[in-house]
Kinemage of the C-alpha trace (Angstrom):
@kinemage 1
@onewidth
@group {chain A} dominant
@subgroup {mainchain}
@vectorlist {calphas} color= white
{ca unk a 1} P 0.000 0.000 0.000
{ca unk a 2} L 2.475 2.612 -1.122
{ca unk a 3} L -0.079 4.787 -2.864
{ca unk a 4} L -0.869 8.241 -1.588
{ca unk a 5} L -3.652 10.737 -2.159
{ca unk a 6} L -3.360 14.496 -1.827
{ca unk a 7} L -5.563 16.016 0.846
{ca unk a 8} L -7.972 18.544 -0.700
{ca unk a 9} L -7.842 20.647 2.494
{ca unk a 10} L -4.134 20.996 3.345
{ca unk a 11} L -2.392 19.449 0.328
{ca unk a 12} L -0.500 16.839 2.362
{ca unk a 13} L 0.143 13.361 0.963
{ca unk a 14} L -1.676 10.706 2.972
{ca unk a 15} L -1.783 6.912 2.416
{ca unk a 16} L -4.832 6.069 0.316
{ca unk a 17} L -6.282 3.633 2.872
{ca unk a 18} L -6.797 6.439 5.413
{ca unk a 19} L -10.252 7.949 5.764
{ca unk a 20} L -8.850 11.157 7.304
{ca unk a 21} L -5.797 13.251 6.495
{ca unk a 22} L -2.857 12.456 8.786
{ca unk a 23} L -1.798 16.114 8.814
{ca unk a 24} L -4.959 18.166 9.256
{ca unk a 25} L -7.438 15.445 10.342
{ca unk a 26} L -10.103 16.411 7.796
{ca unk a 27} L -12.219 13.584 6.375
{ca unk a 28} L -11.690 12.705 2.731
{ca unk a 29} L -14.556 12.817 0.239
{ca unk a 30} L -16.179 9.449 -0.455
{ca unk a 31} L -14.330 8.959 -3.739
{ca unk a 32} L -10.844 9.076 -2.182
{ca unk a 33} L -9.044 6.090 -0.726
{ca unk a 34} L -9.439 2.340 -0.800
{ca unk a 35} L -12.091 2.210 1.922
{ca unk a 36} L -14.196 5.012 0.468
{ca unk a 37} L -16.384 2.545 -1.394
{ca unk a 38} L -16.678 0.327 1.657
{ca unk a 39} L -17.650 3.242 3.864
{ca unk a 40} L -20.100 4.945 1.514
{ca unk a 41} L -21.128 2.663 -1.336
{ca unk a 42} L -23.637 -0.139 -1.695
{ca unk a 43} L -20.937 -2.353 -3.204
{ca unk a 44} L -18.944 -2.218 0.029
{ca unk a 45} L -21.987 -3.092 2.112
{ca unk a 46} L -22.774 -5.988 -0.225
{ca unk a 47} L -19.205 -7.320 -0.042
{ca unk a 48} L -19.209 -7.066 3.746
{ca unk a 49} L -22.525 -8.951 3.902
{ca unk a 50} L -21.219 -11.708 1.612
{ca unk a 51} L -18.067 -12.013 3.720
{ca unk a 52} L -20.153 -12.262 6.890
{ca unk a 53} L -22.342 -14.989 5.379
{ca unk a 54} L -19.265 -16.938 4.279
{ca unk a 55} L -17.679 -16.703 7.718
{ca unk a 56} L -20.892 -17.779 9.439
{ca unk a 57} L -21.279 -20.683 6.992
{ca unk a 58} L -17.756 -21.898 7.696
{ca unk a 59} L -18.303 -21.625 11.444
{ca unk a 60} L -21.603 -23.528 11.178
{ca unk a 61} L -19.883 -26.227 9.115
{ca unk a 62} L -17.124 -26.588 11.721
{ca unk a 63} L -19.626 -26.938 14.563
{ca unk a 64} L -21.688 -29.654 12.878
């Protein structure tokens, strides 16, 4: 994860996985960063739900 995004507020370079700027603390717009889609988009919610179902299925299989 060596990619950086430029903060629209202070202009500092922050790792793209951060949701806030490491220099000024301002939140990034939804489009910036890796977790922007997970935090704001329906695709992220869907992927999280699928992952949860898979984990619960594996746990149920191990118990039985």
